[in-house]
C-alpha positions as semicolon CSV with decimal commas, in nm:
position;residue;x (nm);y (nm);z (nm)
1;X;-1,191;6,004;-7,585
2;X;-1,425;6,299;-7,557
3;X;-1,765;6,272;-7,387
4;X;-1,870;6,630;-7,323
5;X;-2,224;6,597;-7,197
6;X;-2,206;6,293;-6,971
7;X;-1,931;6,135;-6,766
8;X;-1,850;5,764;-6,780
9;X;-1,838;5,779;-6,400
10;X;-2,209;5,862;-6,375
11;X;-2,459;5,585;-6,305
12;X;-2,669;5,508;-6,614
13;X;-3,043;5,553;-6,595
14;X;-3,100;5,917;-6,513
15;X;-3,004;6,260;-6,642
16;X;-2,803;6,212;-6,960
17;X;-2,631;5,894;-6,842
18;X;-2,715;5,582;-7,039
19;X;-2,570;5,340;-7,288
20;X;-2,313;5,595;-7,408
21;X;-2,159;5,605;-7,060
22;X;-2,134;5,227;-7,051
23;X;-1,983;5,220;-7,400
24;X;-1,715;5,477;-7,322
25;X;-1,606;5,324;-6,993
26;X;-1,616;4,959;-7,099
27;X;-1,433;5,018;-7,428
28;X;-1,174;5,238;-7,254
29;X;-1,103;4,971;-6,993
30;X;-1,045;4,706;-7,254
31;X;-0,835;4,930;-7,474
32;X;-0,614;4,998;-7,174
33;X;-0,573;4,625;-7,116
34;X;-0,444;4,603;-7,473
35;X;-0,174;4,861;-7,400
36;X;-0,355;5,173;-7,524
37;X;-0,348;5,459;-7,273
38;X;-0,687;5,630;-7,269
39;X;-0,773;5,978;-7,144
40;X;-1,142;6,068;-7,129
41;X;-1,234;6,435;-7,127
42;X;-1,578;6,516;-6,984
43;X;-1,745;6,827;-6,845
44;X;-1,720;6,880;-6,469
45;X;-2,069;6,875;-6,315
46;X;-1,968;6,871;-5,948
47;X;-1,690;7,006;-5,734
48;X;-1,686;6,684;-5,533
49;X;-1,467;6,503;-5,785
50;X;-1,099;6,591;-5,842
51;X;-0,985;6,723;-6,180
52;X;-0,848;6,377;-6,265
53;X;-0,976;6,033;-6,170
54;X;-0,819;5,700;-6,261
55;X;-1,126;5,499;-6,365
56;X;-0,915;5,187;-6,425
57;X;-0,546;5,113;-6,482
58;X;-0,453;5,307;-6,794
59;X;-0,783;5,502;-6,805
60;X;-0,774;5,863;-6,685
61;X;-1,095;6,070;-6,664
62;X;-1,033;6,445;-6,685
63;X;-1,305;6,679;-6,559
64;X;-1,303;7,002;-6,760
65;X;-1,459;7,316;-6,614
66;X;-1,700;7,456;-6,874
67;X;-1,990;7,652;-6,734
68;X;-2,157;7,608;-6,395
69;X;-2,159;7,264;-6,238
70;X;-2,537;7,246;-6,221
71;X;-2,832;7,397;-6,403
72;X;-2,716;7,332;-6,760
73;X;-2,917;7,101;-6,980
74;X;-2,772;6,923;-7,281
75;X;-2,938;7,188;-7,496
76;X;-2,732;7,457;-7,320
77;X;-2,398;7,290;-7,384
78;X;-2,324;7,421;-7,736
79;X;-2,257;7,755;-7,568
80;X;-1,989;7,592;-7,351
81;X;-1,797;7,411;-7,625
82;X;-1,539;7,688;-7,656
83;X;-1,465;7,674;-7,283
84;X;-1,451;7,295;-7,294
85;X;-1,218;7,296;-7,594
86;X;-0,990;7,542;-7,414
87;X;-0,970;7,304;-7,121
88;X;-0,879;7,014;-7,350
89;X;-0,609;7,221;-7,520
90;X;-0,465;7,327;-7,184
91;X;-0,438;6,965;-7,074
92;X;-0,265;6,870;-7,399
93;X;-0,018;7,155;-7,363
94;X;0,112;6,993;-7,044
95;X;0,194;6,674;-7,233
96;X;0,496;6,599;-7,448
97;X;0,453;6,690;-7,813
98;X;0,280;6,413;-8,005
99;X;0,137;6,252;-7,689
100;X;-0,204;6,179;-7,838
101;X;-0,225;5,953;-8,141
102;X;-0,599;5,964;-8,209
103;X;-0,920;6,131;-8,093
104;X;-1,241;5,927;-8,054
105;X;-1,543;6,151;-7,997
106;X;-1,880;6,029;-7,872
107;X;-2,201;6,223;-7,961
108;X;-2,210;6,531;-8,177
109;X;-2,113;6,782;-7,906
110;X;-1,796;6,586;-7,845
111;X;-1,743;6,563;-8,219
112;X;-1,726;6,942;-8,245
113;X;-1,451;6,955;-7,981
114;X;-1,281;6,645;-8,119
115;X;-1,273;6,801;-8,466
116;X;-1,081;7,101;-8,330
117;X;-0,849;6,890;-8,115
118;X;-0,766;6,643;-8,392
119;X;-0,693;6,927;-8,633
120;X;-0,474;7,107;-8,378
121;X;-0,279;6,793;-8,287
122;X;-0,253;6,659;-8,645
123;X;-0,410;6,327;-8,551
124;X;-0,710;6,137;-8,693
125;X;-1,065;6,185;-8,566
126;X;-1,289;5,883;-8,512
127;X;-1,650;5,963;-8,427
128;X;-1,944;5,764;-8,292
129;X;-2,282;5,938;-8,316
130;X;-2,481;5,721;-8,069
131;X;-2,795;5,915;-8,167
132;X;-2,870;6,139;-8,465
133;X;-3,107;6,434;-8,484
134;X;-3,246;6,349;-8,826
135;X;-3,327;5,996;-8,714
136;X;-3,487;6,110;-8,387
137;X;-3,692;6,381;-8,555
138;X;-3,832;6,130;-8,804
139;X;-3,967;5,913;-8,519
140;X;-4,071;6,151;-8,243
141;X;-4,292;6,037;-7,961
142;X;-4,622;6,221;-7,934
143;X;-4,565;6,554;-7,761
144;X;-4,186;6,524;-7,764
145;X;-3,972;6,818;-7,879
146;X;-3,775;6,789;-8,204
147;X;-3,401;6,831;-8,208
148;X;-3,301;7,183;-8,322
149;X;-3,156;7,262;-8,667
150;X;-2,830;7,366;-8,504
151;X;-2,770;7,010;-8,393
152;X;-2,833;6,876;-8,744
153;X;-2,581;7,124;-8,884
154;X;-2,326;7,034;-8,616
155;X;-2,368;6,663;-8,685
156;X;-2,322;6,711;-9,057
157;X;-2,000;6,904;-8,994
158;X;-1,859;6,626;-8,778
159;X;-1,955;6,362;-9,034
160;X;-1,761;6,555;-9,296
161;X;-1,458;6,611;-9,070
162;X;-1,414;6,261;-8,928
163;X;-1,153;6,024;-9,066
164;X;-1,369;5,729;-8,965
165;X;-1,730;5,702;-8,848
166;X;-1,826;5,415;-8,619
167;X;-2,185;5,291;-8,653
168;X;-2,344;5,047;-8,411
169;X;-2,536;4,858;-8,681
170;X;-2,560;4,832;-9,058
171;X;-2,885;5,028;-9,035
172;X;-2,709;5,317;-8,863
173;X;-2,435;5,301;-9,125
174;X;-2,698;5,343;-9,398
175;X;-2,852;5,636;-9,208
176;X;-2,514;5,810;-9,192
177;X;-2,480;5,777;-9,568
178;X;-2,841;5,848;-9,665
179;X;-2,926;6,123;-9,416
180;X;-2,588;6,293;-9,370
181;X;-2,403;6,222;-9,693
182;X;-2,124;6,032;-9,519
183;X;-1,857;5,882;-9,741
184;X;-1,929;5,506;-9,729
185;X;-1,555;5,438;-9,737
186;X;-1,522;5,607;-9,397
187;X;-1,807;5,424;-9,221
188;X;-1,738;5,112;-9,018
189;X;-1,988;4,897;-8,826
190;X;-1,874;4,809;-8,474
191;X;-2,151;4,666;-8,253
192;X;-2,132;4,758;-7,884
193;X;-2,064;4,485;-7,634
194;X;-2,206;4,354;-7,309
195;X;-2,022;4,254;-6,993
196;X;-2,066;3,879;-7,024
197;X;-1,903;3,826;-6,684
198;X;-2,154;4,053;-6,511
199;X;-2,472;3,976;-6,703
200;X;-2,518;3,602;-6,680
201;X;-2,817;3,371;-6,632
202;X;-2,903;3,301;-6,271
203;X;-3,163;3,173;-6,027
204;X;-3,484;3,372;-6,079
205;X;-3,626;3,291;-5,737
206;X;-3,307;3,405;-5,561
207;X;-3,296;3,722;-5,771
208;X;-3,657;3,802;-5,681
209;X;-3,586;3,752;-5,314
210;X;-3,296;3,997;-5,341
211;X;-3,493;4,275;-5,515
212;X;-3,813;4,219;-5,318
213;X;-4,045;4,054;-5,571
214;X;-4,288;3,771;-5,504
215;X;-4,163;3,435;-5,635
216;X;-4,483;3,366;-5,832
217;X;-4,530;3,716;-5,982
218;X;-4,548;3,786;-6,355
219;X;-4,278;4,051;-6,391
220;X;-4,225;4,285;-6,686
221;X;-3,922;4,511;-6,650
222;X;-3,836;4,847;-6,807
223;X;-3,480;4,978;-6,769
224;X;-3,381;5,322;-6,894
225;X;-3,417;5,694;-6,865
226;X;-3,770;5,823;-6,813
227;X;-3,839;6,035;-7,119
228;X;-4,075;6,022;-7,419
229;X;-3,806;5,877;-7,649
230;X;-3,778;5,565;-7,432
231;X;-4,159;5,530;-7,421
232;X;-4,217;5,376;-7,077
233;X;-4,573;5,510;-7,107
234;X;-4,631;5,259;-7,389
235;X;-4,558;4,980;-7,143
236;X;-4,792;5,121;-6,877
237;X;-5,079;5,161;-7,123
238;X;-5,021;4,808;-7,249
239;X;-5,026;4,677;-6,892
240;X;-5,359;4,846;-6,823
241;X;-5,504;4,703;-7,144
242;X;-5,366;4,361;-7,057
243;X;-5,539;4,362;-6,717
244;X;-5,866;4,448;-6,888
245;X;-5,825;4,161;-7,136
246;X;-5,695;3,908;-6,886
247;X;-5,831;3,979;-6,537
248;X;-5,659;3,665;-6,408
249;X;-5,332;3,859;-6,413
250;X;-5,456;4,112;-6,157
251;X;-5,318;3,906;-5,870
252;X;-4,978;3,849;-6,027
253;X;-4,871;4,126;-6,266
254;X;-4,582;4,351;-6,166
255;X;-4,441;4,622;-6,393
256;X;-4,102;4,735;-6,262
257;X;-3,961;5,065;-6,394
258;X;-3,592;5,125;-6,325
259;X;-3,464;5,471;-6,411
260;X;-3,496;5,841;-6,351
261;X;-3,621;6,145;-6,544
262;X;-3,412;6,260;-6,837
263;X;-3,431;6,491;-7,138
264;X;-3,777;6,633;-7,197
265;X;-3,896;6,400;-6,921
266;X;-3,747;6,649;-6,675
267;X;-4,024;6,894;-6,769
268;X;-4,273;6,667;-6,589
269;X;-4,069;6,435;-6,366
270;X;-4,379;6,275;-6,208
271;X;-4,564;6,223;-6,537
272;X;-4,518;5,844;-6,540
273;X;-4,638;5,808;-6,181
274;X;-4,937;6,027;-6,265
275;X;-5,015;5,809;-6,567
276;X;-4,999;5,496;-6,354
277;X;-5,248;5,653;-6,114
278;X;-5,488;5,751;-6,393
279;X;-5,471;5,399;-6,534
280;X;-5,534;5,243;-6,194
281;X;-5,200;5,066;-6,203
282;X;-5,052;5,170;-5,866
283;X;-5,086;4,819;-5,716
284;X;-4,898;4,675;-6,013
285;X;-4,620;4,927;-6,083
286;X;-4,298;4,955;-5,889
287;X;-4,078;5,257;-5,956
288;X;-3,710;5,203;-5,873
289;X;-3,430;5,462;-5,903
290;X;-3,118;5,372;-6,105
291;X;-2,917;5,091;-5,949
292;X;-2,560;4,965;-5,975
293;X;-2,456;4,707;-6,231
294;X;-2,461;4,410;-5,994
295;X;-2,813;4,488;-5,875
296;X;-2,924;4,559;-6,231
297;X;-2,818;4,208;-6,329
298;X;-3,038;4,071;-6,052
299;X;-3,335;4,272;-6,178
300;X;-3,286;4,127;-6,525
301;X;-3,277;3,775;-6,381
302;X;-3,586;3,842;-6,170
303;X;-3,799;3,947;-6,469
304;X;-4,004;3,726;-6,697
305;X;-3,972;3,981;-6,976
306;X;-3,780;4,301;-7,040
307;X;-3,968;4,562;-7,245
308;X;-3,784;4,810;-7,469
309;X;-4,059;5,020;-7,633
310;X;-3,834;5,308;-7,748
311;X;-3,918;5,522;-8,049
312;X;-3,556;5,493;-8,153
313;X;-3,236;5,328;-8,031
314;X;-2,904;5,339;-8,212
315;X;-2,843;4,993;-8,066
316;X;-3,029;4,899;-7,748
317;X;-2,777;4,787;-7,486
318;X;-3,053;4,707;-7,236
319;X;-3,187;4,439;-7,470
320;X;-2,852;4,261;-7,494
321;X;-2,785;4,288;-7,120
322;X;-3,126;4,135;-7,050
323;X;-3,071;3,850;-7,294
324;X;-2,724;3,780;-7,155
325;X;-2,897;3,748;-6,817
326;X;-3,133;3,489;-6,963
327;X;-3,443;3,707;-6,995
328;X;-3,638;3,738;-7,322
329;X;-3,708;4,083;-7,463
330;X;-4,013;4,241;-7,623
331;X;-3,899;4,549;-7,814
332;X;-4,004;4,803;-8,072
333;X;-3,883;4,719;-8,420
334;X;-3,685;5,042;-8,459
335;X;-3,324;5,152;-8,502
336;X;-3,069;4,901;-8,379
337;X;-3,314;4,695;-8,173
338;X;-3,365;4,422;-8,435
339;X;-2,989;4,363;-8,422
340;X;-2,974;4,378;-8,043
341;X;-3,275;4,149;-7,989
342;X;-3,207;3,896;-8,265
343;X;-3,401;3,575;-8,209
344;X;-3,397;3,613;-7,831
345;X;-3,718;3,808;-7,814
346;X;-4,017;3,951;-7,998
347;X;-4,025;4,268;-8,207
348;X;-4,339;4,482;-8,219
349;X;-4,418;4,704;-8,516
350;X;-4,530;5,045;-8,398
351;X;-4,647;5,153;-8,054
352;X;-5,018;5,069;-8,052
353;X;-5,139;4,978;-7,705
354;X;-5,335;4,678;-7,832
355;X;-5,031;4,529;-8,007
356;X;-4,805;4,564;-7,704
357;X;-5,070;4,424;-7,470
358;X;-5,119;4,123;-7,696
359;X;-4,750;4,041;-7,730
360;X;-4,675;4,083;-7,360
361;X;-4,982;3,884;-7,259
362;X;-4,905;3,599;-7,495
363;X;-4,548;3,574;-7,368
364;X;-4,644;3,590;-7,001
365;X;-4,892;3,305;-7,042
366;X;-4,667;3,079;-7,249
367;X;-4,382;2,947;-7,031
368;X;-4,266;2,710;-7,304
369;X;-4,219;2,996;-7,548
370;X;-4,035;3,201;-7,285
371;X;-3,809;2,904;-7,216
372;X;-3,726;2,868;-7,585
373;X;-3,662;3,241;-7,615
374;X;-3,443;3,229;-7,306
375;X;-3,211;2,972;-7,464
376;X;-3,190;3,172;-7,787
377;X;-3,140;3,497;-7,596
378;X;-2,836;3,365;-7,410
379;X;-2,680;3,237;-7,732
380;X;-2,753;3,560;-7,919
381;X;-2,609;3,786;-7,648
382;X;-2,292;3,577;-7,637
383;X;-2,199;3,725;-7,977
384;X;-2,168;4,074;-7,828
385;X;-1,864;4,093;-7,603
386;X;-1,665;4,406;-7,526
387;X;-1,356;4,215;-7,632
388;X;-1,501;4,176;-7,983
389;X;-1,592;4,546;-7,983
390;X;-1,237;4,635;-7,883
391;X;-1,092;4,417;-8,160
392;X;-1,295;4,608;-8,417
393;X;-1,221;4,949;-8,266
394;X;-0,847;4,880;-8,283
395;X;-0,887;4,791;-8,651
396;X;-1,074;5,117;-8,713
397;X;-0,809;5,316;-8,525
398;X;-0,533;5,157;-8,732
399;X;-0,721;5,239;-9,053
400;X;-0,777;5,598;-8,944
401;X;-0,411;5,647;-8,857
402;X;-0,293;5,495;-9,185
403;X;-0,535;5,710;-9,386
404;X;-0,436;6,020;-9,193
405;X;-0,064;5,963;-9,252
406;X;-0,126;5,934;-9,625
407;X;-0,335;6,252;-9,634
408;X;-0,170;6,542;-9,820
409;X;-0,246;6,772;-9,525
410;X;-0,059;6,548;-9,280
411;X;0,263;6,702;-9,149
412;X;0,437;6,359;-9,128
413;X;0,518;6,418;-8,763
414;X;0,633;6,100;-8,589
415;X;0,376;5,973;-8,339
416;X;0,467;5,895;-7,981
417;X;0,601;5,547;-7,920
418;X;0,332;5,462;-7,664
419;X;-0,017;5,439;-7,814
420;X;-0,241;5,703;-7,658
421;X;-0,603;5,787;-7,718
422;X;-0,811;6,086;-7,615
423;X;-1,186;6,055;-7,589
424;X;-1,374;6,385;-7,576
């Protein structure tokens, strides 16, 4: 696998680490349990880690030197793709011929490197976009910066080059075809999974005691990177409006924000705290840096609601994790969120403060409705396991290999006996 811009070893919630990191690591672990050796190539961002790390049995993370460790944003990385590709090729040269059977690239930067590697090694390329420039640019948050034309061009090239394209939802599959001209015969829908052993329903009172919340508070939780795309400001404005409409909540309302600055949010890393101050919300807002997966599960259990107000999500892993933990979700009706939320929450059209305040307020003051949503949320999330994702990925890999062998440009070289996968 190739994941150029973010390592699966990084903690999600800040910088460029998010759902993609979880996807890469969780799918790699389960592929390895099925007998598929996985090597993940990612850019080295610190000298503290060795060149190779075994993330799990059968999963090797390779840190490739490409540019300085620090000081490079995701927008700077296209200039380092040549150096990164050279590192990938050097690693392959140390392997026996035909070691890698398939390349699975994640995000367009990785797709550019994966395209070269797959062509050089005469193996199929499978690509997962995760986010797409043309989709993001059509739904920008106010004041956010559009993705550059160079990214759109790069994405279109990868779409054309890939043997198979993995979409998280049927909506994303349509966007690949409609916006990028993808061949529908090459597009496969494979929903991401959730760790159903980690994210489980639990005792809310005990969870609140662990994370330091009052047992009788009304808790709305945001989990994610702090940037305009994720729209945590929509939640804060809705909370301020809600307190104006329903003063009785002033003694109880807590808005917890878990995450750190990312993307264009790095331009003003204290912007959300400043907004909370202007809105008079300091007594009600708790800012928490990214936490580990076990503690995150406790935060989900501690909340009455989890808010996902993003302007776009290719899927919305936070929504499914919350629902698996027994917490209903209120989310924007965009991208993959309708699929992720299902009937375990409420979808909001648009990002108007009044609409979000109304939906959150109604849910907070209706325990019977929350209880009904909780039951549906648990059942809905149970459909999304990483084992099911792995089943589908293996089917896609088999298709890609069969199609590649039958291609007239294939050199008919015999593949290695042991299945092996590289993820740029």
